[in-house]
RODO-2510 file (C-alpha; in nm, 4 decimals, decimal comma):
residues 590
     n   res          X          Y          Z
     1     m     5,3825    -4,3589     2,7528
     2     f     5,0975    -4,1219     2,7940
     3     g     4,8246    -4,3805     2,8773
     4     n     4,4795    -4,2164     2,8335
     5     f     4,6478    -3,8965     2,7326
     6     r     4,7178    -3,7836     2,3817
     7     v     4,9868    -3,5572     2,2485
     8     f     4,8170    -3,2317     2,1479
     9     l     5,1028    -3,1100     1,9331
    10     v     5,4477    -3,2262     1,8371
    11     v     5,6790    -3,0115     1,6341
    12     i     6,0049    -3,1538     1,5079
    13     a     6,2680    -2,8927     1,4511
    14     t     6,4815    -2,9569     1,1491
    15     n     6,7736    -2,7802     0,9933
    16     f     6,5231    -2,6105     0,7624
    17     g     6,3418    -2,4500     1,0599
    18     g     5,9643    -2,3856     1,0460
    19     a     5,6855    -2,4084     1,3056
    20     v     5,3325    -2,5418     1,3418
    21     t     5,0845    -2,3716     1,5763
    22     a     4,8251    -2,5338     1,7950
    23     q     4,4810    -2,5916     1,6517
    24     q     4,2428    -2,3053     1,7348
    25     s     3,9697    -2,3894     1,9880
    26     t     3,6146    -2,3116     1,8791
    27     w     3,2562    -2,3428     1,9924
    28     l     2,9500    -2,4488     1,7986
    29     q     2,6922    -2,1734     1,8562
    30     i     2,3463    -2,3296     1,8360
    31     e     2,1252    -2,0280     1,8919
    32     a     2,0947    -1,6959     2,0786
    33     q     1,8048    -1,5706     2,2879
    34     p     1,7175    -1,2129     2,3937
    35     s     1,6408    -1,3078     2,7555
    36     l     1,8392    -1,4974     3,0176
    37     e     1,5434    -1,7047     3,1306
    38     r     1,4628    -1,8231     2,7801
    39     a     1,8304    -1,8956     2,7089
    40     q     1,8545    -2,1119     3,0226
    41     e     1,5430    -2,3035     2,9166
    42     r     1,6865    -2,3701     2,5717
    43     a     2,0243    -2,4696     2,7133
    44     a     1,8484    -2,7209     2,9391
    45     d     1,6587    -2,8594     2,6378
    46     y     1,9766    -2,9107     2,4385
    47     a     2,1685    -3,0496     2,7352
    48     g     1,9195    -3,3359     2,7485
    49     a     2,0463    -3,4635     2,4144
    50     i     2,3928    -3,3155     2,3606
    51     r     2,7087    -3,3244     2,5718
    52     n     2,9182    -3,0182     2,6632
    53     v     2,6396    -2,7612     2,6285
    54     a     2,7357    -2,4218     2,7703
    55     g     2,5894    -2,0719     2,7675
    56     y     2,7464    -1,7263     2,7574
    57     r     2,6293    -1,3708     2,7453
    58     l     2,7285    -1,1986     2,4170
    59     g     2,9410    -0,8951     2,4992
    60     s     2,7513    -0,6264     2,6893
    61     t     2,4254    -0,6956     2,5047
    62     n     2,1144    -0,8632     2,6421
    63     w     2,1570    -1,1611     2,4088
    64     y     2,2673    -1,5010     2,5367
    65     a     2,4276    -1,7716     2,3260
    66     v     2,3788    -2,1472     2,3706
    67     v     2,6944    -2,3280     2,2550
    68     v     2,8676    -2,6655     2,2493
    69     g     3,2365    -2,6931     2,3224
    70     p     3,5069    -2,5969     2,3212
    71     q     3,6867    -2,8219     2,0719
    72     g     3,9138    -2,7936     1,7704
    73     e     3,7977    -2,6401     1,4448
    74     s     3,7739    -2,9693     1,2573
    75     e     3,5868    -3,1296     1,5471
    76     t     3,3397    -2,8384     1,5509
    77     a     3,2746    -2,8748     1,1790
    78     s     3,2227    -3,2508     1,2119
    79     l     3,0013    -3,2077     1,5170
    80     r     2,7894    -2,9459     1,3407
    81     s     2,7364    -3,1765     1,0430
    82     t     2,6426    -3,4709     1,2670
    83     l     2,4015    -3,2804     1,4896
    84     r     2,2342    -3,1094     1,1944
    85     s     2,1811    -3,4398     1,0142
    86     q     2,0210    -3,5782     1,3299
    87     g     1,7891    -3,2762     1,3567
    88     l     1,9224    -3,1806     1,6995
    89     i     2,0337    -2,8260     1,6134
    90     p     1,9096    -2,5566     1,3753
    91     n     2,0541    -2,5394     1,0250
    92     d     2,1935    -2,1912     1,0885
    93     s     2,4228    -2,3017     1,3732
    94     f     2,7810    -2,1865     1,3182
    95     s     3,1379    -2,1992     1,4505
    96     t     3,2752    -1,9170     1,6640
    97     d     3,6017    -1,8445     1,8412
    98     g     3,4148    -1,7258     2,1509
    99     s     3,5762    -1,3818     2,1506
   100     s     3,2380    -1,2189     2,2124
   101     f     3,1550    -1,4385     2,5143
   102     t     3,1492    -1,2745     2,8592
   103     s     2,9750    -1,4133     3,1682
   104     q     2,8683    -1,7779     3,1679
   105     f     2,5085    -1,8651     3,2556
   106     w     2,5060    -2,2398     3,1797
   107     p     2,5542    -2,4842     3,3456
   108     i     2,3762    -2,3019     3,6295
   109     g     2,6095    -2,2965     3,9272
   110     g     2,8608    -2,5112     3,7394
   111     a     3,2241    -2,4425     3,6674
   112     a     3,3000    -2,2275     3,3686
   113     v     3,4064    -2,4089     3,0595
   114     a     3,7245    -2,2375     2,9585
   115     a     3,8736    -2,2405     2,6154
   116     p     4,1822    -2,4591     2,6020
   117     d     4,4779    -2,2351     2,5453
   118     t     4,7682    -2,3369     2,3286
   119     p     4,9399    -2,5987     2,5446
   120     p     5,2480    -2,4728     2,7229
   121     t     5,5752    -2,6109     2,5996
   122     s     5,8841    -2,7010     2,7955
   123     a     6,2154    -2,5636     2,6821
   124     p     6,4272    -2,8251     2,5016
   125     a     6,7375    -2,9464     2,6769
   126     h     6,9356    -2,9050     2,3575
   127     p     6,8815    -2,6806     2,0545
   128     d     6,8461    -2,9852     1,8336
   129     a     6,6042    -3,1684     2,0643
   130     p     6,2391    -3,2003     1,9500
   131     i     5,9889    -2,9543     2,1021
   132     v     5,7177    -3,1552     2,2717
   133     a     5,3974    -2,9874     2,3831
   134     t     5,2688    -3,0711     2,7264
   135     p     5,0023    -3,3397     2,6767
   136     i     4,6419    -3,2628     2,7734
   137     p     4,3783    -3,5123     2,8833
   138     e     4,1856    -3,6870     2,6100
   139     t     3,8273    -3,5478     2,5907
   140     d     3,5427    -3,7922     2,5831
   141     p     3,4004    -3,8475     2,2364
   142     v     3,0675    -3,6804     2,1640
   143     p     2,7983    -3,9401     2,2252
   144     a     2,5611    -4,0335     1,9496
   145     p     2,2642    -3,7987     1,9522
   146     v     1,9317    -3,9244     2,0771
   147     t     1,7426    -4,0841     1,7920
   148     d     1,4331    -3,8905     1,6861
   149     e     1,0845    -4,0425     1,6912
   150     t     0,9730    -4,2874     1,4285
   151     p     0,6661    -4,1879     1,2232
   152     a     0,4531    -4,4155     1,4405
   153     e     0,5872    -4,2592     1,7587
   154     a     0,5434    -3,9113     1,6107
   155     r     0,1814    -3,9878     1,5277
   156     q     0,1244    -4,1092     1,8832
   157     s     0,2686    -3,7895     2,0335
   158     e     0,0750    -3,5848     1,7810
   159     a    -0,2493    -3,7435     1,9002
   160     q    -0,1974    -3,5770     2,2385
   161     l    -0,2142    -3,2264     2,0878
   162     s    -0,5145    -3,0070     2,1629
   163     a    -0,7195    -2,8492     1,8866
   164     d    -0,5541    -2,5128     1,9477
   165     e    -0,2073    -2,6691     1,9352
   166     r    -0,2886    -2,8318     1,6018
   167     k    -0,4137    -2,5007     1,4646
   168     q    -0,0986    -2,3313     1,5868
   169     l     0,1112    -2,5739     1,3826
   170     q    -0,0946    -2,4923     1,0740
   171     i    -0,0484    -2,1209     1,1413
   172     a     0,3285    -2,1694     1,1756
   173     l     0,3406    -2,3689     0,8510
   174     q     0,1370    -2,0979     0,6802
   175     w     0,3718    -1,8288     0,8093
   176     e     0,6705    -2,0247     0,6731
   177     g     0,4983    -2,0390     0,3336
   178     f     0,4150    -2,4090     0,3231
   179     y     0,0412    -2,4068     0,3989
   180     e    -0,2425    -2,2174     0,2308
   181     a    -0,5619    -2,3963     0,3368
   182     a    -0,7990    -2,3265     0,6261
   183     i    -0,6737    -2,3116     0,9848
   184     d    -0,9018    -2,5841     1,1193
   185     g    -0,6759    -2,8126     1,3215
   186     a    -0,7566    -3,1048     1,0929
   187     f    -0,4431    -3,2721     0,9615
   188     g    -0,5702    -3,3783     0,6214
   189     r    -0,3848    -3,4243     0,2957
   190     g    -0,3092    -3,0527     0,2568
   191     t    -0,1586    -3,0249     0,6035
   192     r     0,0413    -3,3474     0,5618
   193     n     0,1803    -3,2287     0,2282
   194     s     0,2854    -2,8974     0,3813
   195     m     0,4522    -3,0799     0,6713
   196     g     0,6437    -3,2933     0,4237
   197     e     0,7532    -2,9876     0,2268
   198     w     0,8719    -2,8199     0,5460
   199     q     1,0672    -3,1353     0,6401
   200     v     1,2399    -3,1431     0,3014
   201     a     1,3309    -2,7730     0,3311
   202     k     1,4868    -2,8407     0,6733
   203     g     1,6782    -3,1501     0,5617
   204     y     1,4526    -3,4095     0,7233
   205     a     1,2919    -3,7182     0,5724
   206     a     0,9562    -3,6205     0,4219
   207     t     0,7194    -3,8348     0,6319
   208     g     0,4405    -3,5749     0,6507
   209     i     0,4261    -3,6331     1,0284
   210     l     0,6203    -3,3896     1,2452
   211     t     0,8059    -3,5371     1,5398
   212     t     0,7992    -3,3708     1,8795
   213     r     1,1385    -3,2132     1,8104
   214     q     1,0329    -3,0921     1,4664
   215     r     0,7139    -2,9401     1,6029
   216     r     0,9184    -2,7584     1,8642
   217     e     1,1602    -2,6314     1,5976
   218     l     0,8760    -2,5071     1,3800
   219     l     0,7020    -2,3248     1,6649
   220     t     1,0286    -2,1878     1,8044
   221     a     1,1078    -2,0306     1,4670
   222     y     0,7534    -1,8954     1,4443
   223     n     0,7710    -1,7303     1,7857
   224     a     1,1386    -1,6272     1,7794
   225     i     1,0645    -1,3425     1,5406
   226     l     0,8665    -1,1690     1,8144
   227     a     1,1664    -1,1645     2,0484
   228     g     1,2611    -0,8151     2,1539
   229     l     0,9265    -0,6589     2,0594
   230     g     0,7797    -0,6718     2,4082
   231     l     0,4273    -0,7525     2,2957
   232     e     0,1972    -0,6746     2,5858
   233     m    -0,1731    -0,6077     2,6308
   234     v    -0,2466    -0,2354     2,6600
   235     r    -0,5744    -0,1098     2,8032
   236     d    -0,6286     0,2523     2,6971
   237     e    -0,9200     0,3740     2,9063
   238     t    -0,9405     0,7107     2,7250
   239     a    -0,9696     0,5509     2,3828
   240     g    -1,1763     0,2623     2,5156
   241     i    -0,9556     0,0048     2,3451
   242     e    -0,7624    -0,3006     2,4596
   243     i    -0,4941    -0,4320     2,2257
   244     m    -0,1511    -0,5980     2,2092
   245     m     0,1304    -0,3559     2,1276
   246     p     0,5132    -0,3861     2,0945
   247     l     0,6017    -0,1865     2,4063
   248     e     0,9762    -0,2483     2,3735
   249     l     0,9607    -0,0277     2,0639
   250     i     0,6862     0,2276     2,1324
   251     g     0,5189     0,4177     2,4134
   252     f     0,2309     0,6605     2,4628
   253     d     0,2781     1,0099     2,3170
   254     s    -0,0464     1,2083     2,3132
   255     y    -0,4202     1,2236     2,2528
   256     e    -0,5325     1,4184     1,9478
   257     p    -0,8913     1,3071     1,8752
   258     p    -0,9799     1,0793     1,7151
   259     f    -0,6297     0,9330     1,7607
   260     a    -0,4220     0,8153     2,0535
   261     h    -0,0605     0,8412     1,9402
   262     y     0,2034     0,5830     2,0388
   263     g     0,5517     0,6435     1,9010
   264     p     0,9164     0,5284     1,9206
   265     h     1,0968     0,5657     2,2518
   266     n     1,3795     0,7431     2,0684
   267     d     1,2682     1,0834     1,9371
   268     t     1,5046     1,0525     1,6403
   269     d     1,3303     0,7382     1,5116
   270     r     1,0342     0,7668     1,2756
   271     f     0,8970     0,4142     1,3116
   272     p     0,7229     0,2099     1,4294
   273     k     0,4106     0,3978     1,5354
   274     v     0,0633     0,2966     1,6465
   275     l    -0,2558     0,5025     1,6352
   276     l    -0,5629     0,3971     1,8287
   277     i    -0,8814     0,5297     1,6640
   278     s    -1,1792     0,6197     1,8813
   279     q    -1,4739     0,8529     1,8142
   280     k    -1,8497     0,8618     1,8382
   281     g    -2,0281     0,7871     1,5116
   282     d    -2,1874     0,5431     1,2716
   283     t    -2,1034     0,4034     0,9293
   284     d    -2,1160     0,7522     0,7758
   285     t    -1,8492     0,8591     1,0262
   286     l    -1,6513     0,5438     0,9494
   287     f    -1,6478     0,5985     0,5745
   288     g    -1,5733     0,9685     0,6214
   289     l    -1,2679     0,8583     0,8194
   290     f    -1,1810     0,6182     0,5360
   291     d    -1,1712     0,9103     0,2901
   292     i    -0,9929     1,1510     0,5231
   293     m    -0,7163     0,9066     0,6146
   294     q    -0,6237     0,8702     0,2491
   295     t    -0,5250     1,2368     0,2482
   296     l    -0,2661     1,1770     0,5226
   297     e     0,1065     1,1233     0,4738
   298     i     0,0869     0,8068     0,6861
   299     v    -0,1289     0,6406     0,4179
   300     p     0,0716     0,6367     0,0905
   301     e    -0,1367     0,6156    -0,2249
   302     n    -0,0218     0,2642    -0,3183
   303     g    -0,1813    -0,0222    -0,1296
   304     a    -0,5042    -0,2179    -0,0817
   305     r    -0,8276    -0,0441     0,0180
   306     e    -1,1308    -0,2445     0,1245
   307     k    -1,4643    -0,1081     0,2491
   308     r    -1,7147    -0,3482     0,4027
   309     n    -2,0646    -0,3001     0,5496
   310     n    -1,9422    -0,1583     0,8806
   311     s    -1,5616    -0,1739     0,8633
   312     f    -1,2643    -0,1027     0,6431
   313     t    -0,9022    -0,2013     0,5868
   314     l    -0,6631     0,0597     0,4543
   315     i    -0,3033    -0,0231     0,3559
   316     g    -0,0511     0,2317     0,2336
   317     e     0,2840     0,1181     0,0938
   318     g     0,5580     0,3803     0,0754
   319     p     0,9317     0,3530     0,0021
   320     d     1,0312     0,3400     0,3683
   321     f     0,7189     0,2379     0,5600
   322     i     0,3903     0,0486     0,5350
   323     s     0,0778     0,1543     0,7221
   324     h    -0,2096    -0,0802     0,8027
   325     t    -0,5422     0,0494     0,9364
   326     e    -0,8390    -0,1512     1,0612
   327     a    -1,1560     0,0268     1,1778
   328     v    -1,5139    -0,0750     1,2565
   329     a    -1,8393     0,1067     1,3410
   330     r    -2,0330    -0,0622     1,6203
   331     d    -2,2575     0,0445     1,9098
   332     g    -2,2430     0,4145     1,8232
   333     a    -1,8639     0,4329     1,8045
   334     v    -1,5886     0,4051     1,5426
   335     k    -1,2814     0,2285     1,6755
   336     g    -0,9696     0,0762     1,5264
   337     f    -0,5950     0,1057     1,4967
   338     t    -0,3159     0,1946     1,2563
   339     l     0,0268     0,0289     1,2601
   340     i     0,3085     0,2118     1,0796
   341     w     0,6097    -0,0159     1,0309
   342     p     0,9375     0,0220     0,8378
   343     t     0,9759    -0,1641     0,5097
   344     g     1,2167    -0,4576     0,4839
   345     d     1,0800    -0,6255     0,7974
   346     e     0,7722    -0,7887     0,6515
   347     k     0,7598    -1,1063     0,8601
   348     r     0,7694    -0,9206     1,1896
   349     r     0,5233    -0,6598     1,0622
   350     q     0,2750    -0,9270     0,9622
   351     r     0,3094    -1,1059     1,2954
   352     v     0,2514    -0,7815     1,4857
   353     i    -0,0567    -0,7119     1,2702
   354     d    -0,1865    -1,0616     1,3478
   355     e    -0,1316    -1,0127     1,7210
   356     m    -0,2961    -0,6695     1,7216
   357     t    -0,5936    -0,7823     1,5125
   358     g    -0,6477    -1,0950     1,7213
   359     s    -0,6312    -0,9090     2,0512
   360     f    -0,8248    -0,5943     1,9570
   361     a    -1,1254    -0,5284     2,1809
   362     a    -1,3471    -0,2193     2,1985
   363     l    -1,4357    -0,1426     2,5600
   364     p    -1,8113    -0,0773     2,5895
   365     d    -1,9396     0,2743     2,6639
   366     r    -1,5923     0,4300     2,6415
   367     v    -1,5106     0,6633     2,3538
   368     m    -1,2439     0,9332     2,3259
   369     n    -1,3774     1,2777     2,4097
   370     d    -1,3402     1,5272     2,1242
   371     l    -1,1756     1,7756     2,3618
   372     v    -0,9248     1,5415     2,5239
   373     g    -0,5623     1,6536     2,5102
   374     d    -0,4154     2,0039     2,5266
   375     p    -0,3350     2,2277     2,2256
   376     t     0,0345     2,2852     2,1589
   377     e     0,2519     2,5303     1,9678
   378     d     0,2888     2,2633     1,6967
   379     q    -0,0675     2,3126     1,5698
   380     r    -0,0802     2,3780     1,1932
   381     i    -0,3551     2,3916     0,9357
   382     d    -0,1794     2,1190     0,7364
   383     l    -0,2074     1,8796     1,0310
   384     l    -0,5065     1,6609     1,1078
   385     a    -0,5113     1,5352     1,4673
   386     g    -0,1335     1,5692     1,4774
   387     l    -0,0794     1,3940     1,1423
   388     e     0,0632     1,5465     0,8271
   389     i    -0,1865     1,5919     0,5456
   390     r    -0,0428     1,4753     0,2157
   391     r     0,0241     1,7781    -0,0006
   392     p     0,0937     1,8058    -0,3750
   393     d     0,4382     1,9064    -0,4966
   394     s     0,2875     2,2272    -0,6334
   395     s    -0,0500     2,3819    -0,7091
   396     r    -0,1391     2,6410    -0,9700
   397     s    -0,4592     2,7716    -1,1291
   398     g    -0,6579     2,6765    -1,4374
   399     f    -1,0060     2,7353    -1,5786
   400     y    -1,2804     2,5483    -1,7586
   401     v    -1,2963     2,6136    -2,1334
   402     d    -1,5989     2,4040    -2,2286
   403     a    -1,9138     2,2496    -2,0847
   404     r    -1,7443     1,9071    -2,0477
   405     g    -1,4956     2,0407    -1,7935
   406     t    -1,1786     2,0557    -2,0054
   407     v    -0,9272     2,2732    -1,8215
   408     l    -0,6720     2,5178    -1,9620
   409     t    -0,3646     2,5856    -1,7482
   410     t     0,0013     2,6728    -1,7752
   411     a     0,2308     2,4003    -1,9095
   412     t     0,4811     2,4462    -1,6264
   413     a     0,2108     2,3516    -1,3722
   414     v     0,1739     1,9974    -1,5057
   415     q     0,5168     1,8944    -1,6271
   416     n     0,6862     1,5945    -1,4617
   417     c     0,3758     1,5059    -1,2574
   418     s     0,3005     1,1457    -1,1655
   419     r    -0,0561     1,2528    -1,0891
   420     i    -0,2697     1,5594    -1,1639
   421     t    -0,5816     1,6580    -0,9728
   422     l    -0,8474     1,9266    -1,0113
   423     n    -0,9567     2,0846    -0,6837
   424     e    -0,7551     1,8060    -0,5089
   425     e    -1,0352     1,5548    -0,5705
   426     i    -1,0790     1,4834    -0,9404
   427     e    -0,8074     1,3003    -1,1295
   428     a    -0,7063     1,4522    -1,4627
   429     t    -0,4830     1,3585    -1,7545
   430     l    -0,2670     1,5822    -1,9708
   431     q    -0,4387     1,6087    -2,3102
   432     a    -0,1960     1,8494    -2,4786
   433     s     0,0927     2,0796    -2,3900
   434     d     0,2888     2,3437    -2,5818
   435     a     0,6158     2,4669    -2,4350
   436     k     0,6342     2,7608    -2,6797
   437     t     0,3023     2,9163    -2,5806
   438     g     0,3121     2,7790    -2,2262
   439     l    -0,0393     2,6322    -2,2563
   440     a    -0,1724     2,2912    -2,1491
   441     l    -0,5109     2,1196    -2,1689
   442     l    -0,6340     1,8752    -1,9035
   443     t    -0,9113     1,6185    -1,9353
   444     p    -1,0944     1,5217    -1,6124
   445     s    -1,1277     1,1504    -1,5377
   446     q    -1,5034     1,1842    -1,4863
   447     a    -1,7790     1,3761    -1,6552
   448     l    -1,8124     1,7290    -1,5182
   449     a    -2,0740     1,9990    -1,5619
   450     p    -1,9054     2,3206    -1,4477
   451     r    -2,1333     2,6044    -1,3451
   452     a    -1,9332     2,8377    -1,5688
   453     f    -1,6680     2,8091    -1,8374
   454     a    -1,4672     3,0656    -2,0319
   455     r    -1,6287     3,2879    -2,2916
   456     f    -1,3468     3,4627    -2,4733
   457     q    -1,3478     3,8326    -2,5679
   458     p    -1,3335     3,8522    -2,9521
   459     a    -1,2883     4,2300    -2,9619
   460     v    -0,9653     4,4191    -2,9005
   461     p    -0,9618     4,5235    -2,5346
   462     r    -0,9170     4,8878    -2,4366
   463     l    -0,5824     4,9974    -2,2891
   464     q    -0,5862     5,0970    -1,9238
   465     s    -0,9219     4,9201    -1,8776
   466     t    -0,9887     4,7320    -1,5575
   467     v    -0,9054     4,3595    -1,5554
   468     v    -0,9610     4,0978    -1,2899
   469     l    -0,7515     3,7867    -1,2295
   470     a    -0,9060     3,4763    -1,0676
   471     g    -0,6571     3,2331    -0,9182
   472     y    -0,5513     3,0232    -0,6246
   473     s    -0,2967     3,2762    -0,5048
   474     y    -0,2035     3,0682    -0,1986
   475     e    -0,2122     2,7275    -0,3696
   476     g    -0,5397     2,6116    -0,2170
   477     i    -0,4865     2,7145     0,1449
   478     l    -0,7920     2,9425     0,1371
   479     g    -1,0105     2,6791    -0,0321
   480     a    -1,1431     2,9188    -0,2979
   481     p    -1,0028     3,1441    -0,5719
   482     t    -0,8830     3,4946    -0,4929
   483     l    -0,9732     3,7889    -0,7192
   484     t    -0,6996     4,0427    -0,7948
   485     f    -0,7825     4,3670    -0,9792
   486     g    -0,5489     4,5572    -1,2084
   487     t    -0,5335     4,7289    -1,5471
   488     l    -0,4397     4,6325    -1,9008
   489     a    -0,1039     4,8108    -1,9389
   490     d    -0,0167     4,7108    -2,2981
   491     l    -0,1422     4,4912    -2,5812
   492     r     0,2115     4,3558    -2,6274
   493     g     0,4940     4,2207    -2,4201
   494     l     0,7983     4,4240    -2,3282
   495     d     0,9779     4,2893    -2,6351
   496     g     0,6873     4,3684    -2,8658
   497     n     0,5451     4,0133    -2,8654
   498     e     0,1823     4,0526    -2,9804
   499     s     0,0715     3,7111    -2,8478
   500     i     0,0831     3,8308    -2,4887
   501     k    -0,0671     4,1196    -2,2953
   502     r     0,1109     4,3157    -2,0236
   503     l    -0,0846     4,3780    -1,7082
   504     d    -0,0386     4,6241    -1,4265
   505     l    -0,1331     4,3681    -1,1634
   506     t     0,0417     4,2027    -0,8692
   507     a     0,0095     3,8233    -0,8950
   508     q     0,1279     3,5338    -0,6782
   509     p     0,2923     3,2112    -0,8112
   510     g    -0,0288     3,0158    -0,7455
   511     d    -0,2240     3,2492    -0,9776
   512     a    -0,0357     3,1239    -1,2863
   513     g    -0,2782     2,9556    -1,5280
   514     g    -0,5773     3,1519    -1,4006
   515     p    -0,8187     3,3454    -1,6262
   516     v    -0,7857     3,7204    -1,6776
   517     l    -1,1311     3,8774    -1,7358
   518     d    -1,2658     4,2169    -1,8265
   519     v    -1,5499     4,3789    -1,6325
   520     s    -1,8085     4,2141    -1,8617
   521     g    -1,6917     3,8682    -1,7525
   522     a    -1,5254     3,7856    -2,0872
   523     v    -1,1830     3,6176    -2,0740
   524     l    -0,8953     3,8263    -2,2126
   525     g    -0,6250     3,5660    -2,1616
   526     m    -0,4468     3,3284    -1,9243
   527     l    -0,1933     3,4497    -1,6673
   528     m     0,1605     3,3351    -1,7407
   529     p     0,4084     3,2323    -1,4676
   530     n     0,5919     3,5426    -1,3488
   531     v     0,9486     3,4218    -1,4079
   532     d     1,2618     3,6267    -1,4594
   533     r     1,3258     3,7054    -1,8230
   534     d     1,6758     3,7464    -1,9628
   535     g     1,8145     3,7599    -1,6100
   536     r     1,6078     4,0675    -1,5215
   537     t     1,3851     4,0956    -1,2167
   538     l     1,0702     4,2876    -1,3038
   539     p     0,8646     4,5007    -1,0646
   540     d     0,6037     4,3144    -0,8603
   541     a     0,3126     4,4786    -1,0403
   542     v     0,4241     4,3571    -1,3859
   543     s     0,2410     4,0456    -1,5089
   544     f     0,1707     3,8920    -1,8486
   545     a    -0,1180     3,6991    -2,0044
   546     v    -0,1359     3,4774    -2,3134
   547     d    -0,3883     3,6445    -2,5472
   548     v    -0,7182     3,5051    -2,6750
   549     e    -0,5992     3,4397    -3,0323
   550     t    -0,3105     3,2224    -2,9156
   551     i    -0,5416     3,0295    -2,6812
   552     a    -0,8019     2,9775    -2,9574
   553     d    -0,5388     2,8461    -3,2004
   554     f    -0,4051     2,6037    -2,9377
   555     m    -0,7536     2,4749    -2,8579
   556     s    -0,8399     2,4360    -3,2257
   557     a    -0,5223     2,2385    -3,2900
   558     n    -0,6399     1,9947    -3,0220
   559     g    -0,9988     1,9511    -3,1386
   560     l    -1,1689     2,2152    -2,9226
   561     s    -1,3477     2,5365    -3,0054
   562     a    -1,3144     2,8540    -2,8020
   563     s    -1,6541     3,0047    -2,7218
   564     a    -1,6877     3,3766    -2,7933
   565     a    -1,8458     3,6104    -2,5425
   566     e    -2,1450     3,8180    -2,6426
   567     r    -2,1123     4,1927    -2,6253
   568     s    -2,2446     4,3242    -2,2962
   569     g    -2,1821     4,5914    -2,0430
   570     p    -2,0080     4,5658    -1,7072
   571     l    -2,1392     4,3042    -1,4648
   572     k    -2,2346     4,3832    -1,1111
   573     s    -1,9538     4,3152    -0,8690
   574     g    -2,1188     4,0080    -0,7156
   575     v    -2,2023     3,8548    -1,0537
   576     l    -1,8496     3,9141    -1,1846
   577     t    -1,7024     3,7510    -0,8742
   578     e    -1,9336     3,4508    -0,9089
   579     t    -1,8562     3,4076    -1,2804
   580     a    -1,4781     3,4233    -1,2264
   581     t    -1,4877     3,1927    -0,9246
   582     d    -1,7078     2,9278    -1,0876
   583     m    -1,4777     2,8815    -1,3876
   584     t    -1,1490     2,8764    -1,1936
   585     v    -0,9905     2,5448    -1,0904
   586     l    -0,7080     2,4456    -0,8534
   587     v    -0,4602     2,2352    -1,0548
   588     s    -0,2295     2,0196    -0,8388
   589     c     0,0795     1,8286    -0,9419
   590     w     0,1689     1,5242    -0,7283
***
């Protein structure tokens, strides 16, 4: 009785009651694009092969969804399976109830495709009469998708590709992880095998020849990852550099030679960042920059380092970001860039690196002036051109105890360190440590020939005699040891401990581990950390040193001999200062 109509829903009421609801209407969402223009282009592409294509903006965002529908849930599932098997839609297409859809953008100028509501019902004439839903028109069946190209047809269309287009396909296959050979545009066995592997991964027959639609899918996926980055060519006249940068994410901040800083638009964000490098110089300048940059927080210690004849690549991998630096010395200038990108976004990071590297151009005769930019209140000695210098967790003092450069220091200075350095340059390893005496021995990673090392005083020192402490009182800020003068207050500790000496001397935390000398230049002991003892806070001028006998026993137990000082009179002030300074070492824990 309904002709070309079908009954959407019939519910028969029985004495047992019960109800059945209408089937929920859904859409098949094919893809979403971050721009209206691109979304309209993709909707037009799909509409050429699929019926009932529509497009909606997603909420209040700037993303636009291309969909098919509406239809019932089971029809959507069947349609998705059919279209995927035919290669007409991406594998990640999914069903949606359309609740996030707002304004419609496709068909352009066409009537909106509304979701079919639950059909209205007419009230039954009698309580026992069946409830019959108002019938709705029968929708046309989805037509069979357009058949894809045969291998012969695909090869014919492939023959029309330019050399650059063929290379681009190889690059896209390489980016997807299917191709490892040279990017040469030649579709040999390696390229064909990678095409076949890609086809299998996407659910296609492995012919090794990509059809027009498959090529488009591959390239669309390759380029889609750049959506929302706003990659544009930037010409920085001050730096003399032209390069592609993701301007949707970053903008210019400041010039602090040799860097032009570009940072996130939102001040609360840390990443991404870009530095443009520009300064006058040659390869010596370049490799000096290579060394300096490795002291910066933006270049974590883990990562590849590669120096070439006139260029370098420097990668630092930290827990929350990766930095990538490329620099080259050419025509009297050093130029390059650094990209700092958050971890967990490796594919986009690598694509941005590729775009920046491929577009980088040094403008001739234009180099950043050393005086460009204005000083600010944020200037600090631990900043280099506006960048944080990587600092150790703590730094204390130590001193050489033999001609090979073995260093004695306090055990607390080197506990729980992942890395130990001497004078912030030379790597060292912990040879021995004794928590009871508080002593530790360090072995440098390379052969050293210190200008002076400790000669220990074998005689009993005189009470109230002058002593001098050499140490890095300010943990390396001054770049050289500081000498602090005091007196020997007692040959024992406050509790009568004969292995330590009490000094009337005001020391800083960074002095711990430094040598305590008499006026002849002989070492009387090593300064201990000035920590509270038994909950008591001692006066500032009270310090303690481990005595010579305890140090000698510790060294002997670890295969070293303590050298005794020869008896001599007081040294001239300048000689004493030089002797103390030459044997003292900055010990840093990282």
